TITIGU-228950 format. One record per residue (C-alpha): residue in three letters; chain; x, y, z; residue number from 1. Coordinates in Angstrom, 1 decimal, decimal comma, always signed. Each point is the difference from the previous one (the first is absolute). Layout:
residues N
('ALA' 'A' (X Y Z) NUM)
...
This chain:
residues 369
('MET' 'A' (+21,4 +10,7 +8,3) 1)
('PRO' 'A' (+0,7 +0,9 -3,7) 2)
('ALA' 'A' (+0,6 -2,9 -2,4) 3)
('SER' 'A' (+2,8 -0,1 -2,5) 4)
('PRO' 'A' (-0,9 +0,0 -3,7) 5)
('ALA' 'A' (+0,9 -3,7 -0,2) 6)
('LEU' 'A' (-2,1 -0,8 +3,0) 7)
('ARG' 'A' (-3,0 +1,9 -1,3) 8)
('ARG' 'A' (+0,2 -1,8 -3,4) 9)
('SER' 'A' (+0,1 -3,3 +1,8) 10)
('LEU' 'A' (-2,8 +0,9 +2,3) 11)
('ILE' 'A' (-2,1 +1,0 -3,0) 12)
('ALA' 'A' (+0,0 -3,6 -1,0) 13)
('ALA' 'A' (-0,2 -1,4 +3,5) 14)
('ALA' 'A' (-2,8 +2,0 +1,7) 15)
('THR' 'A' (-3,5 -1,6 +0,2) 16)
('LEU' 'A' (+1,2 -3,0 -2,1) 17)
('PRO' 'A' (-2,8 -2,6 -0,4) 18)
('LEU' 'A' (+1,0 -3,7 +0,2) 19)
('LEU' 'A' (-2,2 -1,5 -2,6) 20)
('PHE' 'A' (-1,1 -3,4 +1,0) 21)
('GLY' 'A' (-3,7 -0,9 +0,6) 22)
('ALA' 'A' (+0,3 -0,8 +3,7) 23)
('LEU' 'A' (+0,8 +3,5 +0,9) 24)
('ALA' 'A' (-2,5 +2,5 +1,4) 25)
('ALA' 'A' (+0,0 +3,6 -1,1) 26)
('CYS' 'A' (+1,9 +2,6 +2,0) 27)
('GLY' 'A' (-0,4 -1,9 +3,3) 28)
('TYR' 'A' (-3,4 +1,3 +0,8) 29)
('GLY' 'A' (-1,3 -3,2 +1,5) 30)
('SER' 'A' (-1,9 -3,1 -0,9) 31)
('ALA' 'A' (-1,9 -0,8 -3,2) 32)
('ALA' 'A' (-3,4 +0,6 +1,6) 33)
('ASP' 'A' (-2,3 +2,3 -1,9) 34)
('LYS' 'A' (-3,1 +1,9 +1,0) 35)
('ASP' 'A' (-3,0 +1,5 -1,8) 36)
('ALA' 'A' (+0,1 +3,7 +0,6) 37)
('GLY' 'A' (-3,4 +0,7 -1,4) 38)
('LYS' 'A' (-1,8 +1,7 -2,9) 39)
('ALA' 'A' (-0,5 +3,7 -0,7) 40)
('ALA' 'A' (-3,3 +1,1 -1,3) 41)
('PRO' 'A' (+0,3 +1,4 -3,5) 42)
('ALA' 'A' (-0,8 +3,6 -0,5) 43)
('ALA' 'A' (-3,7 +0,5 -0,4) 44)
('ASP' 'A' (+0,3 +2,2 -3,0) 45)
('GLY' 'A' (+3,1 -1,6 -1,4) 46)
('LYS' 'A' (+0,3 -1,6 -3,4) 47)
('LYS' 'A' (+0,9 -3,7 +0,1) 48)
('LEU' 'A' (+3,1 -0,9 -1,9) 49)
('SER' 'A' (+0,6 -3,2 -1,9) 50)
('ALA' 'A' (-0,1 -2,1 +3,2) 51)
('ASP' 'A' (-2,6 -0,1 +2,8) 52)
('SER' 'A' (+2,7 -0,1 +2,6) 53)
('VAL' 'A' (+3,8 +0,0 +0,5) 54)
('LYS' 'A' (+1,7 -2,1 +2,6) 55)
('ILE' 'A' (+2,9 +1,7 +1,7) 56)
('GLY' 'A' (+2,5 -1,7 +2,4) 57)
('TYR' 'A' (+2,6 +1,6 +2,3) 58)
('PHE' 'A' (+1,6 -0,4 +3,4) 59)
('PRO' 'A' (-1,1 +1,7 +3,3) 60)
('ASN' 'A' (+3,4 +1,7 +0,1) 61)
('LEU' 'A' (+1,3 +3,5 -0,3) 62)
('THR' 'A' (+2,0 -0,8 -3,0) 63)
('HIS' 'A' (-3,3 -0,5 -1,7) 64)
('ALA' 'A' (-1,2 +3,4 +1,0) 65)
('THR' 'A' (-1,4 +0,9 -3,5) 66)
('ALA' 'A' (-2,4 -2,9 +0,2) 67)
('LEU' 'A' (-0,9 +0,5 +3,6) 68)
('VAL' 'A' (-0,8 +3,7 -0,5) 69)
('GLY' 'A' (-1,5 -0,3 -3,4) 70)
('VAL' 'A' (-2,5 -2,5 +1,2) 71)
('GLN' 'A' (-0,6 +1,7 +3,3) 72)
('GLU' 'A' (-0,7 +3,4 -1,6) 73)
('GLY' 'A' (-2,0 -1,4 -2,9) 74)
('LEU' 'A' (+2,5 +1,4 -2,6) 75)
('PHE' 'A' (+0,1 -3,2 -2,1) 76)
('GLN' 'A' (-3,8 -0,3 +0,1) 77)
('LYS' 'A' (-0,3 +3,6 -1,2) 78)
('GLU' 'A' (+2,0 -0,8 -3,1) 79)
('LEU' 'A' (-1,8 -3,3 -0,6) 80)
('GLY' 'A' (-3,5 +1,5 +0,1) 81)
('GLY' 'A' (-2,6 -2,8 -0,3) 82)
('THR' 'A' (+2,6 -2,7 +0,0) 83)
('ALA' 'A' (+0,2 -1,3 +3,6) 84)
('VAL' 'A' (+3,3 -0,4 +1,9) 85)
('LYS' 'A' (+0,4 -3,4 +1,8) 86)
('THR' 'A' (+3,0 -0,2 +2,3) 87)
('SER' 'A' (+2,0 -2,8 +1,7) 88)
('THR' 'A' (+3,1 +0,3 +2,2) 89)
('PHE' 'A' (+2,9 -2,4 +0,2) 90)
('ASN' 'A' (+2,9 -0,5 +2,4) 91)
('ALA' 'A' (+2,5 -1,5 -2,5) 92)
('GLY' 'A' (+0,8 +0,4 -3,6) 93)
('PRO' 'A' (-0,4 -3,7 -1,1) 94)
('SER' 'A' (-3,6 -0,1 +1,1) 95)
('GLU' 'A' (-0,7 +3,2 -1,9) 96)
('ILE' 'A' (+1,6 -1,4 -3,2) 97)
('GLU' 'A' (-2,1 -3,2 +0,4) 98)
('ALA' 'A' (-3,1 +2,1 +0,3) 99)
('LEU' 'A' (+0,9 +2,0 -3,1) 100)
('ASN' 'A' (+0,7 -3,2 -2,0) 101)
('ALA' 'A' (-3,3 -1,5 +1,2) 102)
('GLY' 'A' (-2,0 +3,1 -0,9) 103)
('SER' 'A' (-0,9 +0,8 +3,6) 104)
('ILE' 'A' (+1,6 +3,4 -0,5) 105)
('ASP' 'A' (+0,6 +2,0 -3,1) 106)
('ILE' 'A' (+2,4 +2,7 +1,1) 107)
('GLY' 'A' (+2,4 -0,1 +3,0) 108)
('TRP' 'A' (+2,5 +2,0 +2,0) 109)
('ILE' 'A' (+3,0 -2,2 +0,6) 110)
('GLY' 'A' (+3,8 +0,0 +0,7) 111)
('PRO' 'A' (+2,7 -0,5 -2,6) 112)
('SER' 'A' (+0,9 -3,6 +0,9) 113)
('PRO' 'A' (-3,4 -1,6 -0,6) 114)
('ALA' 'A' (-0,6 +2,1 -3,1) 115)
('ILE' 'A' (+3,2 -1,3 -1,6) 116)
('ASN' 'A' (-0,6 -3,5 +1,3) 117)
('GLY' 'A' (-3,6 -0,1 -1,3) 118)
('PHE' 'A' (+1,1 +1,3 -3,4) 119)
('THR' 'A' (+3,0 -2,4 -0,4) 120)
('LYS' 'A' (-1,8 -3,1 +1,3) 121)
('SER' 'A' (-2,8 +0,5 -2,5) 122)
('LYS' 'A' (+2,5 +0,6 -2,8) 123)
('GLY' 'A' (-1,2 +3,5 -0,4) 124)
('GLN' 'A' (-3,7 -0,9 -0,4) 125)
('SER' 'A' (-1,7 +0,9 +3,3) 126)
('LEU' 'A' (+0,5 +3,7 +0,9) 127)
('ARG' 'A' (+1,3 +3,4 -1,0) 128)
('ILE' 'A' (+1,3 +2,7 +2,3) 129)
('ILE' 'A' (-2,0 +3,1 -1,0) 130)
('GLY' 'A' (+1,2 +2,5 +2,5) 131)
('GLY' 'A' (+1,9 +0,9 +3,1) 132)
('SER' 'A' (-1,3 +0,7 +3,5) 133)
('ALA' 'A' (+2,7 +0,4 +2,6) 134)
('SER' 'A' (+3,7 +0,3 +0,7) 135)
('GLY' 'A' (+2,0 -0,1 +3,2) 136)
('GLY' 'A' (-1,0 -1,1 +3,5) 137)
('VAL' 'A' (+2,8 -2,5 +0,7) 138)
('LYS' 'A' (+2,5 +0,5 +2,8) 139)
('LEU' 'A' (+2,7 -1,7 +2,1) 140)
('VAL' 'A' (-0,9 +0,6 +3,6) 141)
('VAL' 'A' (+2,4 -1,1 +2,7) 142)
('ASN' 'A' (+0,4 -0,1 +3,8) 143)
('PRO' 'A' (+2,2 +3,1 +0,7) 144)
('SER' 'A' (+1,4 -1,5 +3,2) 145)
('LYS' 'A' (+1,5 -2,9 -2,0) 146)
('ILE' 'A' (+0,6 +1,6 -3,5) 147)
('LYS' 'A' (+1,2 +3,5 -0,3) 148)
('SER' 'A' (+1,5 -0,2 -3,5) 149)
('VAL' 'A' (-0,1 -2,3 -3,1) 150)
('ASP' 'A' (+3,2 -1,7 +1,1) 151)
('GLU' 'A' (-1,6 -1,1 +3,2) 152)
('LEU' 'A' (-2,6 -2,1 -2,0) 153)
('LYS' 'A' (+2,6 -2,8 -0,2) 154)
('GLY' 'A' (-1,0 -3,0 +2,2) 155)
('LYS' 'A' (-3,5 +1,5 +0,7) 156)
('ASN' 'A' (-3,4 -1,6 -0,7) 157)
('ILE' 'A' (-2,0 +2,1 -2,5) 158)
('ALA' 'A' (-3,5 -0,9 -1,1) 159)
('THR' 'A' (-1,5 +0,1 -3,5) 160)
('PRO' 'A' (-3,6 -1,0 -0,8) 161)
('GLN' 'A' (+0,6 -3,2 -1,8) 162)
('LEU' 'A' (+2,6 -2,1 -1,9) 163)
('GLY' 'A' (+0,4 +1,5 -3,4) 164)
('ASN' 'A' (-2,6 +2,7 +0,3) 165)
('THR' 'A' (+0,7 +3,5 -1,3) 166)
('GLN' 'A' (+1,6 +1,4 +3,2) 167)
('ASP' 'A' (+1,8 -3,2 +0,8) 168)
('VAL' 'A' (+2,0 -0,1 -3,3) 169)
('ALA' 'A' (+0,5 +3,8 +0,2) 170)
('PHE' 'A' (+1,7 -0,5 +3,4) 171)
('LEU' 'A' (+2,0 -3,0 -1,1) 172)
('ASN' 'A' (+1,4 +1,9 -3,0) 173)
('TRP' 'A' (+0,7 +3,1 +2,1) 174)
('LEU' 'A' (+2,0 -2,2 +2,4) 175)
('ALA' 'A' (+1,9 -1,6 -2,9) 176)
('ASP' 'A' (+0,9 +3,4 -1,3) 177)
('LYS' 'A' (+1,5 +0,7 +3,4) 178)
('GLY' 'A' (+2,2 -3,1 -0,4) 179)
('TRP' 'A' (-1,9 -2,1 +2,5) 180)
('LYS' 'A' (-0,9 -3,6 -0,7) 181)
('VAL' 'A' (-3,4 -1,5 +0,8) 182)
('ASP' 'A' (-1,4 -3,4 -1,0) 183)
('THR' 'A' (-3,2 +0,9 -1,9) 184)
('GLN' 'A' (-2,1 -3,0 +1,1) 185)
('SER' 'A' (+0,9 -0,2 +3,7) 186)
('GLY' 'A' (+0,7 +3,7 +0,5) 187)
('LYS' 'A' (+3,1 -0,8 +2,0) 188)
('GLY' 'A' (+3,2 +1,9 -0,5) 189)
('ASP' 'A' (+1,8 +3,2 +0,9) 190)
('VAL' 'A' (-3,4 +1,5 +0,7) 191)
('ASN' 'A' (-2,8 -2,5 +1,0) 192)
('VAL' 'A' (-3,1 +0,6 -2,1) 193)
('VAL' 'A' (-3,0 -1,1 +1,9) 194)
('ARG' 'A' (-3,2 -0,5 -2,1) 195)
('THR' 'A' (-2,9 +1,3 +2,2) 196)
('ASP' 'A' (-3,6 +0,8 -0,9) 197)
('ASN' 'A' (-0,6 +3,8 +0,2) 198)
('LYS' 'A' (-2,8 -0,6 +2,4) 199)
('ILE' 'A' (+2,3 -1,4 +2,6) 200)
('THR' 'A' (+3,2 +2,0 -0,7) 201)
('PRO' 'A' (-0,8 +2,7 +2,6) 202)
('ASP' 'A' (-0,4 -2,6 +2,7) 203)
('ALA' 'A' (+3,2 -1,8 -1,1) 204)
('TYR' 'A' (+1,8 +3,4 +0,2) 205)
('LYS' 'A' (-1,4 +0,7 +3,5) 206)
('SER' 'A' (+1,0 -3,5 +1,2) 207)
('GLY' 'A' (+3,6 +0,5 -1,3) 208)
('SER' 'A' (-0,1 -3,0 -2,3) 209)
('ILE' 'A' (+0,8 +2,4 -2,9) 210)
('ASP' 'A' (+2,2 +3,1 +0,0) 211)
('GLY' 'A' (-1,7 +1,7 -2,8) 212)
('ALA' 'A' (-1,9 -0,5 -3,3) 213)
('TRP' 'A' (+0,0 +1,0 -3,7) 214)
('VAL' 'A' (-3,8 +0,5 -0,4) 215)
('PRO' 'A' (-2,8 +1,9 -1,7) 216)
('GLU' 'A' (-2,3 +2,5 +1,6) 217)
('PRO' 'A' (-1,8 +0,1 +2,4) 218)
('THR' 'A' (+2,2 -2,7 +1,6) 219)
('ALA' 'A' (+3,0 +2,2 -0,1) 220)
('SER' 'A' (-1,8 +2,8 +1,8) 221)
('LYS' 'A' (-1,3 -2,5 +2,6) 222)
('LEU' 'A' (+3,6 -0,9 +0,8) 223)
('VAL' 'A' (+1,0 +3,6 +0,3) 224)
('GLN' 'A' (-2,8 +0,4 +2,6) 225)
('GLU' 'A' (+1,6 -2,9 +1,9) 226)
('GLY' 'A' (+3,3 +2,0 +0,2) 227)
('GLY' 'A' (+1,5 -1,0 -3,3) 228)
('LYS' 'A' (+2,1 +2,3 -2,2) 229)
('VAL' 'A' (-0,1 +0,3 -3,8) 230)
('LEU' 'A' (+3,5 -1,0 -1,2) 231)
('VAL' 'A' (-0,9 -0,1 -3,8) 232)
('ASP' 'A' (-2,9 +1,4 -1,9) 233)
('GLU' 'A' (-0,1 -2,0 -3,3) 234)
('SER' 'A' (-1,2 +3,0 -1,8) 235)
('ASP' 'A' (+3,3 +1,7 +0,6) 236)
('LEU' 'A' (+1,7 -2,8 -2,1) 237)
('TRP' 'A' (-1,9 +0,8 -3,2) 238)
('PRO' 'A' (+0,3 +2,7 -2,5) 239)
('ASP' 'A' (-2,6 +2,7 +0,7) 240)
('HIS' 'A' (-0,9 -2,0 +3,1) 241)
('GLN' 'A' (-2,5 -2,1 -2,0) 242)
('PHE' 'A' (-0,4 -3,8 -0,5) 243)
('VAL' 'A' (-3,1 -2,0 -0,7) 244)
('ILE' 'A' (-1,8 -1,5 +3,0) 245)
('THR' 'A' (-3,6 -0,2 -1,4) 246)
('ASN' 'A' (-1,3 -0,4 -3,6) 247)
('ILE' 'A' (-3,4 -0,2 -1,6) 248)
('ILE' 'A' (-0,6 -3,2 -2,0) 249)
('VAL' 'A' (-2,9 -1,2 -2,1) 250)
('SER' 'A' (-0,9 -3,3 -1,6) 251)
('GLN' 'A' (+0,7 +0,0 -3,7) 252)
('LYS' 'A' (-3,5 -1,4 -0,7) 253)
('PHE' 'A' (-1,7 +2,9 +1,9) 254)
('LEU' 'A' (+2,2 +2,6 -1,6) 255)
('LYS' 'A' (-0,9 -1,3 -3,5) 256)
('GLU' 'A' (-3,7 -0,3 +0,7) 257)
('HIS' 'A' (-0,6 +3,2 +2,1) 258)
('PRO' 'A' (+2,6 +2,6 -0,9) 259)
('ASP' 'A' (-2,4 +2,8 +1,0) 260)
('VAL' 'A' (-0,3 -1,4 +3,5) 261)
('VAL' 'A' (+3,7 -0,3 +0,4) 262)
('GLU' 'A' (+0,5 +3,6 -1,1) 263)
('ALA' 'A' (-2,7 +1,1 +2,5) 264)
('VAL' 'A' (+1,8 -1,8 +2,8) 265)
('LEU' 'A' (+3,3 +1,6 -1,0) 266)
('ARG' 'A' (-1,6 +3,4 -0,1) 267)
('GLY' 'A' (-1,2 -0,6 +3,5) 268)
('SER' 'A' (+3,4 -1,1 +1,1) 269)
('VAL' 'A' (+1,7 +3,1 -1,5) 270)
('LYS' 'A' (-2,6 +2,3 +1,6) 271)
('THR' 'A' (+0,3 -1,8 +3,3) 272)
('ASN' 'A' (+3,8 +0,5 +0,0) 273)
('GLU' 'A' (-0,6 +3,7 -0,8) 274)
('TRP' 'A' (-2,4 +0,3 +2,9) 275)
('ILE' 'A' (+2,4 -1,8 +2,3) 276)
('ALA' 'A' (+2,8 +2,4 -1,0) 277)
('THR' 'A' (-2,2 +3,1 +0,5) 278)
('HIS' 'A' (-1,8 -1,2 +3,2) 279)
('PRO' 'A' (+2,7 -2,1 +1,8) 280)
('ASP' 'A' (-1,6 +0,3 +3,5) 281)
('GLN' 'A' (-3,5 -0,7 -1,2) 282)
('ALA' 'A' (+1,3 -2,9 -2,2) 283)
('LYS' 'A' (+1,9 -1,5 +3,0) 284)
('THR' 'A' (-3,2 +0,1 +2,1) 285)
('SER' 'A' (-1,9 -1,6 -2,9) 286)
('ALA' 'A' (+2,6 -2,8 -0,4) 287)
('ASN' 'A' (-0,1 -0,7 +3,8) 288)
('ALA' 'A' (-3,8 -0,1 -0,1) 289)
('ALA' 'A' (+0,2 -2,5 -2,8) 290)
('LEU' 'A' (+2,4 -2,1 +2,0) 291)
('LYS' 'A' (-2,3 +0,0 +3,0) 292)
('LYS' 'A' (-2,9 -1,1 -2,2) 293)
('LEU' 'A' (+2,0 -2,8 -1,4) 294)
('SER' 'A' (+2,0 -1,2 +3,0) 295)
('GLY' 'A' (-2,0 +1,2 +2,9) 296)
('LYS' 'A' (+2,5 +2,5 +1,3) 297)
('GLU' 'A' (+1,8 +3,1 -1,1) 298)
('LEU' 'A' (+3,7 +0,8 +0,3) 299)
('PRO' 'A' (+1,0 +2,3 +2,9) 300)
('ALA' 'A' (+1,2 +3,5 -0,9) 301)
('ASP' 'A' (+3,6 -0,8 +1,1) 302)
('VAL' 'A' (+0,1 -2,8 -2,6) 303)
('ILE' 'A' (-2,0 +1,3 -3,0) 304)
('ASP' 'A' (+1,4 +3,6 +0,1) 305)
('PRO' 'A' (+3,7 -1,0 -0,8) 306)
('ALA' 'A' (-1,1 -3,0 -2,2) 307)
('TRP' 'A' (-2,2 +2,2 -2,1) 308)
('LYS' 'A' (+2,8 +2,5 -0,6) 309)
('SER' 'A' (+2,4 -2,7 -1,3) 310)
('ILE' 'A' (-2,4 -1,3 -2,7) 311)
('GLN' 'A' (-0,4 +1,9 -3,3) 312)
('THR' 'A' (-3,1 -0,7 -2,1) 313)
('LEU' 'A' (+0,6 +0,5 -3,7) 314)
('ASP' 'A' (-1,3 -0,9 -3,5) 315)
('ASP' 'A' (+3,4 -1,0 -1,5) 316)
('PRO' 'A' (+0,7 -3,8 +0,4) 317)
('LEU' 'A' (+3,7 +0,7 +0,1) 318)
('ALA' 'A' (+0,7 -2,7 -2,5) 319)
('ALA' 'A' (+3,7 +0,4 +0,0) 320)
('SER' 'A' (+0,1 -1,0 +3,6) 321)
('LEU' 'A' (-2,0 -3,2 -0,7) 322)
('GLN' 'A' (+2,5 -0,9 -2,8) 323)
('ALA' 'A' (+2,9 +0,6 +2,4) 324)
('GLN' 'A' (-1,6 -2,4 +2,5) 325)
('ALA' 'A' (-0,3 -2,8 -2,6) 326)
('ASP' 'A' (+3,6 +0,6 -1,3) 327)
('HIS' 'A' (+1,4 -0,3 +3,5) 328)
('ALA' 'A' (-1,9 -3,3 +0,6) 329)
('VAL' 'A' (+1,6 -1,4 -3,1) 330)
('LYS' 'A' (+3,5 +1,2 +0,9) 331)
('ALA' 'A' (-0,4 -1,5 +3,5) 332)
('GLY' 'A' (-0,9 -3,4 -1,6) 333)
('LEU' 'A' (-3,4 +0,0 +1,6) 334)
('LEU' 'A' (-2,0 -0,5 -3,2) 335)
('LYS' 'A' (+0,4 -0,5 -3,6) 336)
('LYS' 'A' (-0,2 +3,2 -2,1) 337)
('PRO' 'A' (-3,7 +0,9 -0,2) 338)
('ASP' 'A' (-1,5 +1,5 -3,2) 339)
('LEU' 'A' (-1,8 +3,0 +1,4) 340)
('LYS' 'A' (-0,8 +1,4 -3,5) 341)
('GLY' 'A' (-3,7 +0,8 +0,0) 342)
('ILE' 'A' (-0,5 +0,2 +3,8) 343)
('TYR' 'A' (-1,1 +3,6 -0,4) 344)
('ASP' 'A' (-2,8 +1,5 -1,9) 345)
('LEU' 'A' (+0,1 +3,7 +0,9) 346)
('ASP' 'A' (-2,1 +1,3 -3,0) 347)
('PRO' 'A' (-3,2 +0,3 +2,1) 348)
('LEU' 'A' (+1,8 +1,8 +2,8) 349)
('ASN' 'A' (+1,8 +2,4 -2,4) 350)
('LYS' 'A' (-3,4 +0,7 -1,7) 351)
('VAL' 'A' (-1,4 +1,0 +3,4) 352)
('LEU' 'A' (+3,1 +2,1 +0,8) 353)
('LYS' 'A' (-0,1 +1,7 -3,3) 354)
('SER' 'A' (-3,6 +0,9 +0,4) 355)
('LEU' 'A' (+0,8 +1,6 +3,3) 356)
('GLY' 'A' (+3,0 +2,0 -1,4) 357)
('ARG' 'A' (+2,5 -2,2 +1,8) 358)
('PRO' 'A' (+3,3 -1,4 -1,5) 359)
('GLU' 'A' (-0,1 -3,6 -1,2) 360)
('VAL' 'A' (+2,0 -2,7 +1,8) 361)
('GLY' 'A' (+2,4 -2,6 -1,4) 362)
('ASP' 'A' (+0,2 -3,8 +0,0) 363)
('ALA' 'A' (+3,8 -0,4 -0,2) 364)
('GLY' 'A' (-0,3 -2,0 -3,2) 365)
('LEU' 'A' (-2,2 -2,6 +1,7) 366)
('GLY' 'A' (-3,3 +1,0 -1,6) 367)
('VAL' 'A' (-2,3 -1,9 -2,3) 368)
('ASN' 'A' (+0,9 +2,4 -2,9) 369)
């Protein structure tokens, strides 16, 4: 259903809004548990860079496809030569930020909410966003026997991953734009927002305790396989169908001490995204193999196929969309106006892009320079 210009402008600020307090997990991907994913052997004939190794963190989730595929296919290690890649996986953003602050990881793939939260809580001293990774992959899926149109959402129970997480606030603001009232804390209102861990959302849907969910992939596609219907694809609410869902961050200490290593990882990321774009089926298989290695099981074809298509891997961090999220949080009275100046350092990425003959990307005025 096409949105009016006013609605689209409002949604630009509303979609994927992070609620920036420390208790919140990132993007509703689960608990704060983390897992060592292993160490890749350095290239036998590769030249070691300024560090013996680089510690990379990411989620075992399709929105972190660049990291999954880049590690699985050895594309990062190829760029790093004799500098070894050590990997750890996380199920929630706060634990990854803690690991970055503690030096347990140097570079991480992470969602917008924890990136902003980590930067603001440290007063701009802990991290920089150095690149983009993914856009899209968020949908409102509903039970078509109960909800056939947006108007029929009223009075229904709709799940989001967690109070205040990216999808939760996006849904709350989308509802507010429709003129419906919902109490942010309790979720009660014209539409009942039920905070439900993504891991149990499909079972809640099957039991009938929820009538739909505003969730990221692959949860959205799992609901579709249970008979659900996509009522809203969040990508349709954004200009050019793009909004940040995954960034690349680095500790400022590591960036200062090992710029050559950071540049090599970014080159690996750019080349991985290029490989994903030119080999989509092979890349999908690679990502699923990585998920099986990390979680013990792969996603079935009827889930991974549609989920994969809805996620776009990219190099651009889509900085303007990050700024829109923060602006809307302030407007909604959810946090004091954060100073995001300096959250981006895109010089290393733009150096890589320029060397490959690609256009540079912008920081929306939020860069260190």
